[in-house]
C-alpha positions as a printed Julia matrix, in Angstrom:
321×3 Matrix{Float64}:
   7.08  36.27   37.78
  10.83  36.22   38.27
  10.53  33.65   41.1
   8.38  31.41   38.9
  10.76  31.67   35.93
  13.8   31.08   38.15
  12.31  27.85   39.47
  11.19  26.73   36.01
  14.7   27.22   34.62
  16.64  25.66   37.51
  14.32  22.67   37.93
  14.23  21.98   34.19
  18.03  22.11   34.12
  18.16  19.64   37.03
  15.81  17.27   35.21
  17.93  17.54   32.05
  21.06  16.71   34.06
  19.42  13.54   35.33
  18.76  12.51   31.71
  22.18  13.55   30.43
  20.75  16.35   28.28
  22.65  19.61   27.71
  19.63  21.59   26.56
  19.79  23.86   29.61
  23.54  23.97   30.17
  23.38  27.78   30.29
  20.65  27.87   32.91
  22.69  30.12   35.25
  23.0   32.68   32.46
  19.3   32.3    31.68
  18.38  33.18   35.27
  20.67  36.22   35.19
  19.14  37.25   31.87
  15.62  37.16   33.33
  16.72  39.03   36.45
  18.43  41.74   34.41
  15.25  42.33   32.41
  13.19  42.4    35.6
  15.51  45.01   37.15
  15.35  47.1    33.99
  11.55  47.08   34.06
  11.55  47.98   37.77
  14.03  50.82   37.31
  12.07  52.3    34.41
   8.98  52.38   36.59
  10.83  53.94   39.53
  12.89  56.35   37.48
  12.61  60.04   38.37
  14.46  61.26   35.28
  13.07  64.41   33.74
  11.07  63.33   30.72
   7.62  63.86   29.37
   4.95  61.62   30.83
   4.21  59.98   27.47
   7.9   59.25   26.87
   8.29  57.74   30.34
   5.18  55.61   29.85
   6.5   54.36   26.5
   9.83  53.37   28.09
   8.04  51.49   30.88
   5.86  49.61   28.39
   8.84  48.72   26.19
  10.88  47.42   29.14
   7.98  45.21   30.25
   7.37  43.98   26.72
  11.01  42.86   26.48
  10.69  41.15   29.85
   7.46  39.39   28.91
   8.81  38.28   25.54
  11.84  36.59   27.08
   9.7   35.07   29.85
   7.33  33.59   27.26
  10.26  32.15   25.29
  11.74  30.44   28.34
   8.35  28.99   29.3
   7.89  27.66   25.76
  11.38  26.13   25.8
  10.74  24.48   29.17
   7.43  23.11   27.93
   9.13  21.63   24.85
  11.92  20.12   26.99
   9.37  18.48   29.3
   7.56  16.99   26.3
  10.8   15.5    24.93
  11.91  14.07   28.29
   8.45  12.64   28.96
   8.47  10.96   25.56
  11.89   9.46   26.3
  10.58   8.17   29.64
  10.94   9.49   33.16
  13.26   7.67   35.56
  11.46   7.05   38.81
   9.49   9.07   41.33
  12.03  11.91   41.54
  11.66  12.67   37.85
   7.89  12.68   38.18
   8.1   15.01   41.2
  10.39  17.39   39.3
   8.04  17.39   36.32
   5.05  18.21   38.53
   6.97  21.03   40.23
   8.02  22.5    36.89
   4.47  22.4    35.58
   3.21  24.1    38.74
   5.73  26.94   38.45
   4.95  27.23   34.75
   1.32  27.86   35.61
   2.4   30.54   38.05
   4.61  32.12   35.38
   1.81  32.05   32.81
  -0.56  33.77   35.24
   1.98  36.45   36.12
   2.8   37.06   32.44
  -0.89  37.53   31.7
  -1.46  39.84   34.67
   1.64  41.93   33.93
   0.57  42.37   30.32
  -2.94  43.37   31.36
  -1.74  45.75   34.08
   1.19  47.51   32.4
   0.53  47.29   28.68
  -3.29  47.24   28.55
  -3.66  49.5    31.64
  -6.27  47.22   33.21
  -6.95  46.94   36.93
  -6.29  43.42   38.24
  -9.03  42.27   40.65
  -7.66  41.62   44.13
  -8.93  38.04   44.22
  -6.81  37.17   41.15
  -3.56  38.32   42.74
  -1.05  35.91   44.28
   1.5   37.44   46.65
   3.76  34.39   47.0
   4.15  31.43   44.68
   5.83  29.45   47.47
   3.18  30.19   50.12
  -0.07  30.86   48.19
  -2.0   31.53   51.42
  -0.05  34.78   51.91
  -2.38  37.78   52.11
  -2.1   41.52   51.5
  -2.57  43.13   54.94
  -3.27  46.85   55.28
  -3.24  47.81   58.96
  -3.43  51.56   58.47
  -0.56  52.17   60.89
   1.9   55.01   60.42
   5.08  53.93   58.64
   3.66  50.5    57.74
   1.75  50.85   54.49
   1.25  47.15   53.89
   2.41  43.78   55.17
   2.4   40.33   53.59
   1.4   37.35   55.71
  -1.58  35.87   57.53
  -3.31  37.61   60.44
  -3.55  35.89   63.83
  -5.99  36.9    66.57
  -4.93  36.29   70.2
  -6.87  36.54   73.47
  -4.73  37.3    76.52
  -5.8   37.4    80.16
  -4.76  39.82   82.9
  -1.87  37.53   83.88
  -0.37  37.68   80.36
  -1.32  34.13   79.38
  -2.67  33.55   75.87
  -6.03  31.88   76.43
  -6.99  31.35   72.8
  -5.77  32.13   69.29
  -7.15  31.83   65.77
  -5.42  32.02   62.4
  -7.53  34.41   60.33
  -7.13  32.93   56.84
  -9.17  35.12   54.48
 -11.05  36.6    57.45
 -11.48  40.08   58.87
 -11.52  41.12   62.52
 -15.28  41.41   62.78
 -15.69  37.82   61.53
 -13.75  36.23   64.41
 -14.83  38.25   67.46
 -17.71  35.98   68.51
 -15.92  32.72   67.69
 -12.87  33.8    69.74
 -14.95  34.54   72.82
 -17.14  31.44   72.44
 -14.13  29.13   72.15
 -12.41  30.78   75.12
 -15.59  30.55   77.25
 -15.78  26.81   76.64
 -12.43  26.35   78.4
 -12.54  29.32   80.78
 -16.12  29.67   82.01
 -15.25  32.59   84.32
 -14.31  34.85   81.4
 -16.5   37.88   82.14
 -15.03  40.85   80.25
 -13.02  41.31   77.08
 -11.53  44.32   75.32
 -11.34  44.51   71.51
  -9.91  46.81   68.86
 -12.43  48.98   67.04
 -12.03  46.83   63.91
 -13.95  44.03   65.66
 -17.09  46.15   65.86
 -20.32  45.36   64.1
 -23.9   45.67   65.4
 -24.27  41.88   65.29
 -21.02  41.4    67.24
 -22.1   43.9    69.89
 -25.34  42.05   70.62
 -23.8   38.55   70.38
 -20.92  39.43   72.71
 -23.23  41.02   75.28
 -25.0   37.68   75.54
 -21.72  35.93   76.35
 -19.89  38.52   78.49
 -20.76  40.71   81.43
 -18.7   43.6    80.02
 -17.95  44.1    76.31
 -15.22  46.7    75.76
 -15.69  47.26   72.05
 -15.83  50.82   70.8
 -18.41  51.57   68.16
 -17.69  53.29   64.85
 -19.31  56.52   63.72
 -21.5   58.86   65.74
 -22.53  57.4    69.09
 -25.96  57.43   70.64
 -26.43  58.73   74.18
 -26.64  55.16   75.48
 -23.42  54.15   73.69
 -21.64  57.29   74.94
 -22.7   56.55   78.51
 -21.41  52.98   78.19
 -18.04  53.96   76.72
 -17.56  56.69   79.34
 -18.34  54.41   82.27
 -15.46  53.76   84.74
 -15.46  49.99   84.11
 -15.24  50.48   80.33
 -12.43  53.03   80.62
 -10.48  50.89   83.12
 -10.64  47.81   80.87
  -9.83  49.88   77.8
  -6.66  51.27   79.37
  -5.39  47.75   79.93
  -5.92  46.83   76.27
  -2.53  48.17   75.16
  -0.86  45.37   77.14
  -1.77  42.95   74.34
   0.99  44.54   72.27
   3.5   42.9    74.62
   1.88  39.54   73.9
   2.24  40.11   70.17
   5.91  40.99   70.62
   6.43  37.98   72.89
   4.94  35.63   70.3
   7.28  37.04   67.67
  10.22  36.54   70.04
   9.16  32.93   70.7
   9.02  31.83   67.08
   6.53  33.87   65.09
   9.01  36.35   63.64
   9.55  33.82   60.83
   7.73  30.58   60.03
   9.99  27.89   58.47
   7.09  25.47   57.88
   5.33  25.34   54.52
   1.64  25.56   53.76
  -1.23  26.94   55.78
  -1.33  23.77   57.92
   2.34  24.25   58.82
   1.69  27.9    59.62
  -1.18  27.03   61.97
   0.96  24.41   63.69
   3.81  26.87   64.15
   1.47  29.52   65.59
   0.16  27.0    68.13
   3.71  26.05   69.14
   4.61  29.71   69.57
   1.59  30.19   71.86
   2.64  27.16   73.93
   6.21  28.51   74.16
   4.93  31.91   75.25
   2.75  30.45   78.01
   5.56  28.2    79.27
   7.87  31.2    79.31
   5.28  33.13   81.33
   5.05  30.28   83.87
   8.83  30.35   84.17
   8.8   34.12   84.71
   6.24  33.78   87.53
   8.24  31.01   89.22
  11.41  33.08   88.92
   9.68  36.1    90.48
   8.46  33.93   93.37
  11.96  32.55   93.88
  13.4   36.06   93.89
  10.81  37.16   96.44
  11.63  34.21   98.71
  15.35  34.95   98.43
  14.75  38.6    99.27
  12.71  37.69  102.34
  15.39  35.24  103.43
  18.09  37.91  103.16
  15.9   40.41  105.01
  15.25  38.07  107.95
  18.83  36.8   108.08
  20.13  40.38  108.5
  17.68  41.14  111.33
  19.13  41.34  114.84
  17.43  38.53  116.78
  19.33  38.94  120.08
  17.05  39.72  123.03
  17.83  41.11  126.47
  15.95  40.21  129.61
  14.37  43.07  131.45
  16.06  43.94  134.73
């Protein structure tokens, strides 16, 4: 909500400056005012001061009510300012673009005001599908990996398929998708370009009965552990030497994930889901090019080592008497 209000205030002030209006001359103070109220509400919720539970709950509700009241007032003022400037006439495409941006952020602010009131004051549970985790990148998702020390992450999941030579064969941006929904499509797309793909190892999250049967039709060896209690046939498969050997190599994919982050995916400067997909593809290309360079460098080092070894060898020969 603070991000939405900050953009509403600053963009409305910029539009007023273009029209010579002083209605938002104190916009910097207005932003600080909103931020101060937001921090107060946050601190009340995080406070560990010794107080009765009902007193603490009342303080939290009051702090959020003050925050919501001021937020509503600023939105109403911005809406009135837009109406006045529109009536006076907008000056060109830049004014129209600013107006559209302000209206967009006002919608975000109105949604967040409503959800905050419902969650904090009315004690309602907000459905997950109604939540927005970034007003600047609406495709951002709430990711719970279940890993120790990482409770939750915000972003978009990406699935990668790496071969035994550390080349990324295929990738897929998993927008609003879970692991089990992309397993078959990943393998099918990779098989179209690499027909000799015979075995593949997956995390347990990719498992589903349908995936197991579909992948067995496409691969000679499917290294995908099942969930729950295993049948004797499943136990025999997962304890087979080939399954265990492929499974032990699966941890190497973590290096590919780290390499992709090093080659651009630690932060995406592009906007929108289309920009994110483009940036992921470029990172994959950069990773594969880097891997080619590493192989060529290793070959060059091996040649240089052999050259030094043979140059130091004593090649003088003596004739037998």
